C-alpha positions as CSV (number, residue, x, y, z in Angstrom):
1,X,-31.7,20.1,-20.6
2,X,-33.2,22.8,-18.6
3,X,-31.5,25.7,-20.5
4,X,-30.8,27.4,-17.2
5,X,-27.3,28.6,-16.2
6,X,-25.5,28.6,-12.9
7,X,-25.6,32.0,-11.3
8,X,-23.1,33.5,-8.9
9,X,-24.9,35.1,-5.9
10,X,-24.8,38.8,-5.5
11,X,-22.0,39.9,-3.1
12,X,-20.5,36.4,-3.1
13,X,-16.7,36.7,-2.9
14,X,-14.1,34.1,-3.8
15,X,-12.9,32.5,-0.6
16,X,-10.5,29.8,0.5
17,X,-11.0,27.9,3.7
18,X,-8.0,27.9,6.0
19,X,-7.3,27.3,9.7
20,X,-7.4,28.4,12.5
21,X,-11.1,29.2,11.8
22,X,-12.4,27.0,9.1
23,X,-15.8,28.1,7.9
24,X,-17.8,29.2,4.9
25,X,-20.5,31.9,5.2
26,X,-21.3,32.5,1.6
27,X,-24.6,32.2,-0.3
28,X,-24.0,29.3,-2.6
29,X,-26.6,26.4,-2.4
30,X,-25.6,23.0,-1.1
31,X,-26.6,21.1,-4.2
32,X,-27.1,22.0,-7.9
33,X,-28.8,20.3,-10.7
34,X,-26.3,18.7,-13.1
35,X,-28.2,20.1,-16.0
36,X,-26.6,23.5,-15.2
37,X,-23.3,22.0,-16.3
38,X,-23.7,20.4,-19.7
39,X,-19.9,20.0,-20.1
40,X,-20.3,17.1,-17.6
41,X,-22.6,15.1,-19.9
42,X,-19.6,13.3,-21.3
43,X,-19.1,11.6,-18.0
44,X,-22.6,10.2,-17.9
45,X,-22.2,9.1,-21.5
46,X,-19.1,7.1,-20.7
47,X,-19.7,6.1,-17.1
48,X,-19.7,2.3,-17.7
49,X,-16.4,2.4,-19.5
50,X,-14.9,4.5,-16.7
51,X,-16.2,2.1,-14.1
52,X,-15.0,-0.9,-15.9
53,X,-11.5,0.6,-16.4
54,X,-11.2,1.2,-12.6
55,X,-12.6,-2.2,-11.6
56,X,-10.5,-4.1,-14.1
57,X,-7.4,-2.4,-12.9
58,X,-8.3,-3.3,-9.3
59,X,-9.0,-6.9,-10.3
60,X,-5.6,-7.2,-12.0
61,X,-3.5,-5.3,-9.5
62,X,-5.3,-6.0,-6.2
63,X,-6.4,-3.6,-3.6
64,X,-6.2,0.0,-4.9
65,X,-4.4,2.7,-2.9
66,X,-3.9,6.2,-4.1
67,X,-2.6,9.6,-3.1
68,X,-4.4,10.8,0.0
69,X,-5.3,14.5,0.2
70,X,-2.9,17.0,1.7
71,X,-5.1,17.3,4.8
72,X,-7.3,14.1,4.8
73,X,-10.5,14.1,6.7
74,X,-10.8,11.7,9.6
75,X,-12.2,8.4,8.4
76,X,-13.8,5.8,10.8
77,X,-14.1,2.2,9.9
78,X,-11.5,1.9,7.1
79,X,-9.1,3.7,4.7
80,X,-10.7,6.1,2.3
81,X,-8.9,5.7,-1.0
82,X,-8.4,8.8,-3.2
83,X,-6.6,8.1,-6.5
84,X,-5.6,11.6,-7.6
85,X,-5.6,12.3,-11.4
86,X,-5.5,16.1,-11.2
87,X,-5.6,18.6,-8.4
88,X,-5.9,22.3,-9.2
89,X,-4.4,21.5,-12.6
90,X,-1.5,19.5,-11.2
91,X,-1.3,16.3,-13.1
92,X,-0.5,13.0,-11.4
93,X,1.2,11.2,-14.2
94,X,1.6,7.7,-12.8
95,X,-2.1,7.5,-11.9
96,X,-3.1,9.0,-15.2
97,X,-1.2,6.2,-17.0
98,X,-3.2,3.6,-15.0
99,X,-6.5,5.0,-16.1
100,X,-6.0,6.4,-19.7
101,X,-9.6,6.2,-20.8
102,X,-10.9,8.0,-17.8
103,X,-8.3,10.7,-18.2
104,X,-9.1,11.0,-21.9
105,X,-12.7,11.8,-21.0
106,X,-11.9,14.1,-18.2
107,X,-9.4,16.1,-20.3
108,X,-12.3,17.0,-22.7
109,X,-13.8,19.1,-19.9
110,X,-11.9,22.4,-20.2
111,X,-13.0,23.8,-16.9
112,X,-12.1,20.7,-14.9
113,X,-9.4,21.5,-12.4
114,X,-9.5,18.4,-10.2
115,X,-10.4,14.7,-10.6
116,X,-9.9,11.6,-8.5
117,X,-11.3,8.2,-8.0
118,X,-12.9,7.9,-4.6
119,X,-13.4,4.5,-3.0
120,X,-15.2,4.5,0.3
121,X,-14.8,1.3,2.3
122,X,-17.6,-0.7,3.9
123,X,-19.0,0.4,7.2
124,X,-17.1,3.7,7.2
125,X,-17.7,7.3,8.0
126,X,-15.9,10.4,6.9
127,X,-16.0,13.1,9.6
128,X,-17.5,16.5,8.7
129,X,-15.0,18.7,6.9
130,X,-14.8,21.7,4.5
131,X,-13.6,21.8,1.0
132,X,-11.0,24.3,-0.3
133,X,-12.9,27.0,-2.1
134,X,-16.3,28.3,-3.3
135,X,-14.6,28.8,-6.7
136,X,-15.4,25.3,-7.8
137,X,-18.5,23.0,-8.1
138,X,-17.8,19.4,-7.2
139,X,-19.4,16.6,-9.2
140,X,-19.6,13.0,-8.2
141,X,-20.3,10.4,-10.9
142,X,-21.7,7.3,-9.3
143,X,-19.8,4.2,-10.5
144,X,-20.6,1.5,-7.9
145,X,-23.3,2.3,-5.4
146,X,-24.2,-0.8,-3.4
147,X,-27.3,0.7,-1.7
148,X,-29.6,3.7,-2.0
149,X,-30.0,6.6,0.4
150,X,-29.8,6.7,3.4
151,X,-27.4,3.7,3.7
152,X,-24.8,5.4,1.6
153,X,-25.1,9.2,1.6
154,X,-23.5,12.6,1.8
155,X,-24.7,15.4,4.1
156,X,-23.9,18.9,2.8
157,X,-24.8,21.8,5.0
158,X,-28.4,21.1,6.0
159,X,-29.2,18.7,3.1
160,X,-28.3,15.1,2.3
161,X,-28.6,12.8,-0.7
162,X,-27.5,9.4,-2.0
163,X,-25.7,8.5,-5.2
164,X,-27.0,6.6,-8.3
165,X,-24.9,4.6,-10.7
166,X,-24.3,6.5,-13.9
167,X,-25.7,9.7,-12.5
168,X,-24.1,13.0,-11.5
169,X,-24.4,14.7,-8.1
170,X,-23.2,18.3,-8.0
171,X,-22.6,20.1,-4.8
172,X,-20.5,22.9,-3.2
173,X,-18.0,21.1,-1.1
174,X,-16.8,24.3,0.6
175,X,-19.8,23.8,2.8
176,X,-19.1,21.4,5.7
177,X,-19.9,17.9,4.5
178,X,-20.0,14.4,5.9
179,X,-20.1,11.0,4.1
180,X,-21.0,7.5,5.2
181,X,-21.2,4.0,3.9
182,X,-23.3,1.7,6.1
183,X,-23.1,-1.3,3.8
184,X,-20.7,-4.3,3.6
185,X,-19.5,-3.2,0.1
186,X,-17.2,-0.5,-1.3
187,X,-18.7,2.6,-2.9
188,X,-16.9,4.0,-6.0
189,X,-17.4,7.5,-7.5
190,X,-15.4,9.6,-9.8
191,X,-14.9,13.1,-8.3
192,X,-14.5,16.1,-10.7
193,X,-14.2,19.8,-9.8
194,X,-15.2,22.4,-12.4
195,X,-14.8,26.1,-12.4
196,X,-18.3,27.5,-13.4
197,X,-18.6,29.6,-16.5
198,X,-19.1,32.7,-14.5
199,X,-15.6,32.4,-13.0
200,X,-13.9,31.2,-16.2
201,X,-11.6,34.1,-16.4
202,X,-10.3,33.4,-12.9
203,X,-9.7,29.7,-13.5
204,X,-5.8,29.9,-13.3
205,X,-6.1,32.2,-10.3
206,X,-8.3,29.8,-8.5
207,X,-5.8,27.0,-9.1
208,X,-2.7,28.7,-7.8
209,X,-4.5,30.3,-4.9
210,X,-6.0,26.9,-4.1
211,X,-2.6,25.2,-4.1
212,X,-1.1,28.0,-2.0
213,X,-3.9,27.6,0.5
214,X,-3.4,23.8,0.6
215,X,0.3,24.3,1.3
216,X,-0.5,26.7,4.2
217,X,-3.1,24.2,5.6
218,X,-0.6,21.4,5.5
219,X,2.0,23.3,7.5
220,X,-0.5,24.7,9.9
221,X,-2.0,21.3,10.7
222,X,1.1,19.2,10.7
223,X,3.7,21.4,12.5
224,X,3.2,22.8,16.0
225,X,6.1,25.3,15.5
226,X,4.4,26.8,12.5
227,X,1.2,27.4,14.5
228,X,3.2,29.4,17.1
229,X,4.5,31.8,14.5
230,X,3.1,35.4,14.6
231,X,0.2,36.2,12.3
232,X,2.4,38.3,10.1
233,X,4.6,35.3,9.4
234,X,1.6,33.2,8.5
235,X,0.4,35.9,6.1
236,X,3.8,36.2,4.4
237,X,4.1,32.4,4.1
238,X,0.6,32.2,2.5
239,X,1.3,34.9,0.0
240,X,4.7,33.4,-0.9
241,X,3.2,30.0,-1.4
242,X,0.6,31.4,-3.7
243,X,3.2,33.3,-5.7
244,X,5.4,30.2,-6.1
245,X,2.5,28.1,-7.3
246,X,1.6,30.9,-9.7
247,X,5.1,30.6,-11.2
248,X,5.5,26.9,-11.0
249,X,2.1,25.5,-12.0
250,X,2.1,26.5,-15.7
251,X,5.7,25.2,-16.0
252,X,4.9,21.8,-14.6
253,X,1.6,21.5,-16.5
254,X,3.4,22.4,-19.8
255,X,6.2,19.9,-19.2
256,X,3.8,17.0,-18.3
257,X,1.6,17.6,-21.3
258,X,4.5,17.3,-23.7
């Protein structure tokens, strides 16, 4: 352990990336050392059991398919599978029932607001895209990595790295990032988003603002009529979406945890 702590840059504001101009101009680094987030150690300690649970389920049930993201990035060469377990505190009960051990471990990380199993198919490429917000740090736990960098890698901002099985890769996915797999085998990682300690008091806020932002992104990208609405209508829709999620999210979470 380094003993160091993650620090929030001076003048960095909490932002959420939305169209029509998707960009992030903050000061957060592209990658961070996983030692800055000791709460994630439990993932490394249990990575083989997590991997085995996922592979055993796939072996018994066949090709896995999960919930795709609200606005999935373009994928070339195959279908990128995302099996959502949690998204901004929303719980995906059916998927959680399929992977009880994995969820048991994830639920011990109090500042985890998102988790999913990510399966990248052989010879595939995920087009460059932005994440939702600078309010989270994304961690990838390598589960099955058929080859080292640069055959399988992620490019974040102006830096790029490969995964290692049983190891964590922490990065800021609000930066534009791009992923590829140039092997003939699938790559498996467990994705986890955490709210850093410095933003702990804003964790609930980050969740309902994030869900409201995702709702707005969906309507903007999927419906031409929505894009033609005046800016004031977009602003009202966004604020209303965030308010509704602020009301609904704790009710849903409480009900599902019973």
